[in-house]
LOROMI-919555 format. One record per residue (C-alpha): residue in three letters; x, y, z. Coordinates in steps of 0.2 Angstrom, whole numbers, plus 2048, in hexadecimal, padded with zeros to 3 digits. Each point is the difference from the previous one (the first is absolute). Layout:
REM LOROMI-919555
ALAXYZ...
This chain:
REM LOROMI-919555
GLN6F709F7D4VAL80380E80DGLN812806801LEU80980A80DVAL80E80A7FBGLU80F80480CSER80C80E7FEGLY80E80980AGLY80D7F1803GLY8118037FDLEU811800808VAL804809810GLN80E80280CALA7FC7F8812GLY7F780D80BGLY7F88097F1SER7ED7FF7FALEU7F67FB7F2ARG7ED8027FELEU7F77F27F6SER7EF8047F7CYS7F37F37FAALA7F38047F4ALA7F17F77F9PRO7FC8077EFGLY7EE7FC7FAARG7F97F9811SER7FB809810PHE8067F8811ARG7FA80D80BTHR7F87F580BTYR80D7F2801ALA80E7FE80CLYS8118007F9GLY8117FA804TRP8128007FCPHE80A7F0800ARG8127FD7FCGLN80B7F07F9SER8127FE800PRO8097F37F7GLY7FF7EF809LYS7F380680CGLU7EE7FF802ARG7F480F7FBGLN7FE809810PHE7F480D807VAL806812801ALA7F180C804ALA7ED8017FDILE7F380D801SER7ED7FF801TRP7F58067F3SER7FC810809GLY812803806SER7FC801812THR8097EF804THR8127FB7FBASN80A7F2804TYR8137FD7FFALA80C7F1801ASP80B803810SER8108017F5VAL7F98107F8LYS7F780980EGLY805812803ARG8088007EFPHE7F47FD7F3THR7EF8087FDILE7F27FB7F5SER7F380C7FBARG7F28007F2ASP7F880D7F6ASN7EE7F97FCALA7FD80E7F3LYS8107FB7F6ASN7FD7ED803THR8127FF806VAL8097F980FASP811806805LEU80E7F980AGLN80C80D808MET8107F7805ASN80C80980BSER8117FA808LEU8027F37F4LYS80B7F1804PRO8087F37F5GLU7F47F3806ASP7F280B7F9ALA8067FB7EFALA7F27F67F7VAL7F48017F2TYR7F0809807TYR7EF7FC7FBCYS7F0809803ALA7F17F6803VAL7ED802802VAL7F47F580AGLN7F37F57F9ALA7F1809804PRO7FA812806TYR800804812VAL80B7F1805LEU80B80580FVAL8128027FESER80A7F07FFSER8137FC801GLU7FC7EF7F8SER8037FF7EEVAL7F27F47FDSER7F480E803TYR80580A7F1ASN7FA7FC7EFTYR80880D7F5TRP8128047FEGLY80C80A7F7HIS8107FA7F7GLY80C80880CTHR80D80E802GLN8127FC805VAL80780980ETHR8137FE803VAL80980780FSER8128017FFSER80B7FF812
């Protein structure tokens, strides 16, 4: 069972920044698109950002455009999410995910992702 491991969550004041990171120990996903999703209590999991296997294409939810940046380091087998100008509504559990197959285009649909982490909590105080 492939496991993705997120880190970097925590408590931050509104307007602050956090950087999330996701690693995949023991499995190389260099040719797989990756994404970040989030879920807050009582709400469905929602797309945040995605990046192609090469890193040349990114996609963001409208709610985070201009504030969040997704990046990847294929040598380290990681994907990061830099979150700036955080708002209370950004508070959620954040999950990283990897698509089902190599060279699949970036996707904002959770059904396109086959591998998921356990999530990391982000709390934003107002």
